[in-house]
Structure formats: C-alpha cells, structure tokens
C-alpha positions in Angstrom: -118.1 75.1 4.1 -114.9 75.2 2.7 -113.8 71.3 1.0 -110.5 70.5 1.8 -108.7 69.5 -1.7 -107.3 66.1 -1.2 -109.1 64.3 -4.3 -105.9 63.5 -5.7 -105.1 61.2 -3.1 -107.9 59.0 -3.4 -106.8 56.9 -6.2 -103.6 56.0 -3.9 -105.8 55.4 -1.2 -107.7 53.0 -3.5 -104.6 51.2 -4.4 -103.8 51.1 -0.8 -107.0 49.5 0.3 -107.2 47.1 -2.5 -104.1 45.5 -1.3 -105.3 45.6 1.9 -108.2 43.9 1.7 -108.6 40.1 1.0 -111.8 40.2 -0.8 -110.7 43.0 -3.4 -107.8 41.5 -4.2 -109.4 38.2 -5.2 -112.2 39.5 -6.9 -109.3 41.9 -9.0 -107.2 39.2 -10.4 -109.0 38.3 -13.6 -110.0 41.7 -14.4 -106.3 42.8 -13.8 -105.0 39.8 -16.0 -107.5 40.6 -18.6 -106.2 44.2 -18.7 -102.6 43.5 -19.0 -103.2 41.4 -21.9 -105.5 44.2 -23.6 -102.3 46.7 -22.6 -99.7 44.6 -24.2 -101.9 44.0 -27.7 -102.5 47.7 -28.1 -99.1 49.0 -26.9 -97.4 46.4 -30.0 -99.8 47.2 -32.4 -99.6 51.2 -32.0 -95.8 51.4 -31.7 -95.2 48.6 -34.4 -97.6 51.1 -37.0 -97.8 54.3 -35.4 -94.5 55.2 -34.0 -92.2 56.2 -37.0 -95.1 57.8 -39.3 -96.1 59.9 -36.5 -92.3 60.9 -35.7 -91.9 61.9 -38.9 -94.9 64.1 -38.8 -93.6 65.7 -36.1 -90.1 66.1 -36.7 -90.4 67.0 -40.5 -93.8 69.1 -40.3 -94.9 70.2 -36.9 -91.8 70.6 -34.6 -89.3 71.5 -37.0 -87.8 74.1 -34.6 -86.9 71.5 -32.0 -84.3 69.0 -31.2 -84.7 65.5 -32.8 -84.3 64.1 -29.4 -87.2 66.3 -27.9 -89.4 65.4 -31.0 -88.8 61.6 -29.9 -89.6 62.0 -26.1 -93.0 64.2 -27.4 -93.9 61.6 -29.7 -93.3 59.0 -27.5 -95.9 60.9 -24.7 -98.3 60.8 -27.6 -98.1 57.5 -28.3 -98.5 56.6 -25.0 -101.7 58.7 -24.6 -103.0 57.2 -27.8 -102.5 53.7 -26.6 -104.6 55.0 -23.4 -107.3 56.2 -25.5 -107.5 53.2 -27.3 -107.7 50.9 -24.0 -110.3 53.2 -22.5 -112.9 52.1 -25.8 -111.6 48.4 -25.0 -111.6 48.6 -21.1 -115.2 50.4 -20.6 -116.8 47.8 -22.6 -115.2 44.6 -21.5 -114.1 45.6 -17.7 -117.3 47.7 -17.1 -118.5 44.9 -14.6 -115.5 44.4 -12.8 -115.2 48.3 -11.9 -118.8 48.3 -10.9 -118.3 45.3 -8.8 -114.9 46.9 -7.3 -116.8 49.8 -6.3 -119.7 48.0 -5.0 -117.5 45.5 -2.6 -115.8 48.5 -1.3 -119.2 50.2 0.1 -120.2 46.8 1.7 -116.5 46.5 3.5 -117.1 49.8 4.9 -120.5 48.9 5.9 -122.6 51.2 3.0 -124.4 48.8 1.9 -128.0 50.5 2.1 -126.7 52.1 -1.2 -126.9 48.8 -2.7 -130.4 47.7 -1.3 -132.6 48.6 -4.8 -130.0 48.1 -7.1 -130.5 45.1 -9.8 -127.7 45.6 -12.3 -125.7 42.6 -13.4 -123.1 41.9 -16.1 -125.3 42.4 -18.9 -126.7 46.0 -17.6 -123.0 46.8 -16.9 -121.6 46.4 -19.9 -124.5 48.3 -21.9 -124.6 51.2 -19.6 -120.5 51.4 -20.6 -121.2 52.3 -24.2 -123.1 55.6 -23.6 -122.7 59.1 -25.3 -120.4 60.3 -22.3 -118.0 57.9 -23.1 -118.0 59.2 -26.5 -117.3 62.7 -24.9 -114.5 61.7 -22.9 -112.8 60.2 -25.5 -113.3 63.0 -28.1 -111.8 65.2 -25.8 -108.8 63.5 -24.8 -108.1 63.2 -28.6 -109.0 67.0 -29.0 -106.6 68.1 -26.3 -104.0 65.9 -27.2 -102.0 68.6 -29.1 -101.3 70.2 -25.8 -98.8 67.7 -25.3 -96.6 69.3 -27.9 -96.0 72.0 -25.4 -93.3 70.6 -22.9 -94.4 70.6 -19.3 -97.3 73.2 -19.2 -99.1 71.6 -22.2 -98.9 68.0 -20.5 -100.1 69.3 -17.3 -103.3 71.2 -18.9 -103.9 67.9 -20.5 -104.3 65.9 -17.3 -106.3 68.4 -15.7 -108.8 69.0 -18.7 -109.1 65.5 -19.3 -109.0 64.8 -15.4 -112.8 66.7 -15.1 -114.5 64.1 -17.6 -112.5 61.1 -15.8 -113.7 62.1 -12.6 -117.3 62.4 -13.5 -116.9 59.1 -15.4 -115.6 57.1 -12.6 -118.8 58.8 -10.6 -121.0 56.9 -13.0 -121.7 54.0 -10.6 -122.4 56.7 -7.7 -125.1 58.5 -10.0 -126.6 55.6 -10.6 -127.2 54.3 -7.3 -128.7 57.7 -6.2 -130.7 58.1 -9.2 -129.0 60.7 -10.5 -129.3 60.1 -14.1 -129.2 63.7 -15.9 -126.1 65.3 -16.8 -127.2 68.6 -15.6 -128.1 67.2 -12.3 -124.7 65.4 -12.4 -123.1 68.6 -13.2 -124.3 70.1 -10.3 -122.8 67.4 -8.3 -119.2 67.9 -10.4 -119.5 71.6 -10.0 -120.0 71.7 -6.2 -116.7 69.2 -5.6 -115.2 70.4 -8.4 -111.7 70.7 -7.4 -111.4 67.0 -5.6 -113.6 65.7 -8.8 -110.6 67.3 -11.3 -107.8 66.5 -9.0 -109.1 62.9 -8.5 -109.6 62.5 -12.3 -106.2 64.1 -13.5 -104.6 61.5 -11.0 -106.7 58.8 -12.1 -106.1 59.7 -15.7 -102.4 59.6 -15.2 -102.1 56.2 -13.5 -104.6 54.5 -16.3 -102.5 55.8 -19.1 -99.2 54.3 -17.8 -97.9 51.6 -20.1 -98.5 48.1 -19.7 -100.1 48.8 -16.0 -102.3 51.1 -16.8 -105.4 49.1 -17.0 -104.6 47.6 -13.6 -105.6 50.9 -11.8 -109.0 51.2 -13.2 -110.0 48.6 -10.8 -108.3 50.3 -7.8 -109.7 53.9 -8.8 -113.2 52.2 -8.9 -111.8 51.4 -5.1 -110.7 55.2 -4.6 -114.0 56.8 -5.8 -115.8 54.7 -3.8 -113.9 55.6 -0.8 -114.3 59.2 -1.9 -118.2 58.8 -2.0 -118.1 57.1 1.2 -116.4 60.0 2.7 -119.3 62.2 1.2 -122.1 59.7 2.5 -120.4 60.0 5.9 -119.9 63.9 6.2 -123.7 64.7 4.6 -125.8 62.2 4.6 -129.1 62.4 2.5 -132.6 62.4 3.4 -136.4 63.6 2.1 -135.5 62.4 -1.2 -132.8 65.1 -2.2 -129.1 64.4 -2.5 -127.1 67.5 -0.9 -123.8 68.2 -0.9 -122.0 71.7 0.2 -125.1 73.7 0.2 -126.6 72.3 -3.4 -129.7 70.5 -3.6 -130.2 67.9 -6.5 -133.5 66.8 -6.9 -133.7 63.2 -6.9 -137.3 62.1 -6.8 -137.0 58.4 -6.9 -134.2 58.4 -4.4 -135.5 56.7 -1.0 -134.3 58.2 2.1 -131.0 56.7 3.4 -129.6 57.1 7.0 -125.4 57.7 7.1 -123.8 54.5 7.3 -120.9 53.3 9.6 -117.5 53.9 8.5 -114.7 51.3 9.4 
C-alpha cells in the first residue's frame, strides 16, 4: 500500500483543531503564555550577547566572499535557530506535561480513550521523561547541522528536513509510550515505515517552533497535530494480538493490550 505523503499538513491541522475546540483552547492558555515569556527572554539574551560577535566571525573569517548584507541575513537565520535550540532545552522540561495533555485531550475528543486506559502519567513523570538521551541527540543534531545554513536556500531546506526526522520522532514519544514501544530499535521501525510523513511533519513542526517570539506556542498545536496523525493510523490500521502493525511491518509489543479501533469524529 502506497502511503499518501501529507505529514506536512498535520501541524496546520493541529492549529485549526486547537482553535475549533474550546476544551483544547482553555487548557492551552497557560503553556502558551509561559512559552511566550521563554521566547522573549531567550531572544533578548542571545541577540544582545551573540549577534554582533557572531556576525563579525561570519563576515570577517568564514564567508568573506559574500556581500555584507547577505552575511547579515545568514547571521540572523543562525541566531534564530540558536534561539530555537535553547528554547527546546527549556521547553522540553517545563512544557512536557502540557504537550502530553494536549495530545491526550485530542485522543479523548476524537473518541480514542482506549489508548489511555492503562496510562498512569502525571506532571512529575512527564517532566522526568522529557529529560532523556534522545532529547540530547536531537539538540546535538540541530547544532551539528547548523552550518548547513551557510548555504543559501538549499542548505536551509536540508537543515529543516534533516532535523525534521528527529523532530517527528520526538513528537511521537507520547504515542510510543501509550503503545508500549520503548526500545529505540522498535521506534525506528515505526518511523521508517512512515518515513516521508514523519520527516515532512517534523520539518513543518521544526519550522513553526523556530519562529521568533511565537515559536514555542506551536509546541502545543504540534502535539494536537501528531495526535491527529496517530488517530489516522489507529483508524486505518488498527491493532490486535499484542502487535503494533503498520504498512506491513510488525513491531512486537508484548505488554500491549488488544485494542479495537476507536470512533472518529
């Protein structure tokens, strides 16, 4: 079966669904306000202390063959991405609970509460789970691939697509937990079977969350978006016999209970 590549649309669908549903809107006010405060503080600090020395380095040492105005643009893009990287460290710790809550609330609104039947997460466990090795890997990849932005257009596009893989994987963390898919090997089997949609979803989510000032607001809407995508998978494929089976690939999940596909609204 050929999978339709529409992962990039789910961050937008997440925004629209969040706006439409009063329950989601009400529970998003506090994390969005907190996210705005984080963005403003980080943006001010990095622009004040990093912009000028970084521009001098780029203009005088690295890209001496480029026009000065172009180096200003490149430096600005890199600064914005640095703000995003720092934001991710803070957001993953302090907004993890609200991210999971938005995901869970979307499942409930869509009638897929059976996925939550055996879940015992709380605010503390959500924050603890947000501090994991994969988060460090994701941040390191974002830093290591940052020089791609020195290549106008193509480099920036490549940067978002490469990081999109890890961003999409990261946003699936809650779904993996609910499905009892804990090992990175089994998670990778899932990502690989939906690689194009995971990559394009992640790239779109990564772009939205890297927008200055308002970027962290999309952390919540992206949680709604990935929940909608996972609901699509639950509806399309379903699960039984303690297996998670998608697109012909089976991922063993011995502790996963037998599920029935939930209703769609």
